[in-house]
C-alpha positions as CSV (number, residue, x, y, z in Angstrom):
1,M,83.8,135.6,112.4
2,T,81.3,138.2,111.8
3,V,79.6,140.0,114.7
4,M,76.1,141.7,115.0
5,V,74.6,144.4,117.3
6,I,71.0,145.3,117.9
7,A,72.0,148.4,120.4
8,E,68.8,150.2,121.3
9,L,68.5,154.3,121.9
10,T,66.5,156.0,124.1
11,P,66.4,159.4,125.0
12,V,64.5,161.7,127.7
13,P,61.1,162.8,126.6
14,G,62.3,165.7,124.6
15,Q,65.3,165.1,123.6
16,G,64.3,162.3,120.2
17,E,65.6,164.8,117.5
18,V,69.2,164.9,119.4
19,L,69.4,161.4,119.0
20,R,68.9,161.6,115.4
21,R,70.3,164.1,114.3
22,A,74.1,162.3,116.2
23,V,72.4,159.0,114.7
24,Q,72.3,160.4,111.3
25,T,76.3,161.6,111.5
26,L,77.8,158.5,113.5
27,T,76.3,156.5,110.7
28,V,77.7,157.9,107.8
29,A,80.9,157.7,109.3
30,S,80.1,153.8,110.1
31,R,79.5,153.0,106.6
32,G,82.6,154.1,105.5
33,E,84.9,152.3,108.3
34,E,86.8,149.8,107.4
35,G,85.0,146.5,108.4
36,C,81.4,147.8,108.7
37,L,79.2,145.2,106.7
38,S,76.0,146.6,107.7
39,Y,74.9,149.6,109.8
40,R,71.3,150.8,109.4
41,P,69.1,152.5,112.0
42,L,65.0,152.3,112.2
43,L,62.9,153.9,114.0
44,D,60.3,152.1,116.8
45,P,57.1,153.2,116.2
46,A,56.2,150.7,119.3
47,R,58.4,153.9,121.2
48,P,58.2,157.0,120.0
49,G,62.0,158.7,120.2
50,T,63.6,155.0,120.4
51,I,66.2,154.4,117.7
52,V,67.2,150.6,117.0
53,I,71.0,150.3,115.1
54,L,71.0,146.9,113.3
55,E,75.2,146.0,112.8
56,T,76.8,143.7,111.0
57,W,80.8,144.2,111.1
58,R,83.4,141.2,109.8
59,D,84.8,140.7,113.2
60,A,85.0,141.7,116.9
61,E,88.1,143.8,116.1
62,A,86.2,145.8,113.6
63,L,83.5,146.3,115.9
64,A,85.9,147.2,118.6
65,S,88.1,149.9,116.2
66,H,84.7,151.4,115.9
67,G,84.0,152.0,119.5
68,K,87.3,154.0,119.0
69,T,86.1,156.1,116.2
70,E,86.6,160.2,116.4
71,A,83.4,159.6,115.3
72,M,81.9,157.4,118.3
73,A,84.0,160.2,120.0
74,Q,82.1,163.3,118.9
75,F,78.5,160.6,119.1
76,K,79.1,160.6,122.3
77,A,79.9,163.7,123.3
78,A,76.2,165.0,121.0
79,I,74.2,162.8,123.0
80,K,75.4,163.9,126.5
81,G,72.8,166.0,127.3
82,A,69.9,163.7,126.0
83,E,70.1,161.5,128.7
84,V,69.7,158.4,126.1
85,V,69.9,155.3,127.8
86,V,71.6,153.3,125.3
87,T,71.3,149.0,125.2
88,R,73.3,146.7,123.1
89,H,73.1,143.8,122.3
90,R,75.8,141.4,120.6
91,I,74.2,138.5,119.0
92,S,74.9,135.8,116.3
93,P,73.7,133.1,113.9
94,A,71.8,131.0,114.5
């Protein structure tokens, strides 16, 4: 069964560009992963600097593998100093 995730990434003020660059790099890598059906980062105009990523994965195993990739490790290292608050919502079709 497909798994959908809404990830909200909010940096501390002044660190939005660091987050944006890191998300761009992660997006390219994620879209090439086995089991990634969709990976779409969006800007939230109501919250400057906040990026919302809409993700769809083939199944829970594909999502779990995504969290263990080198690209994810590099992403986490890149945003460490930006003090990004990450909120993830795992959702299912209604």
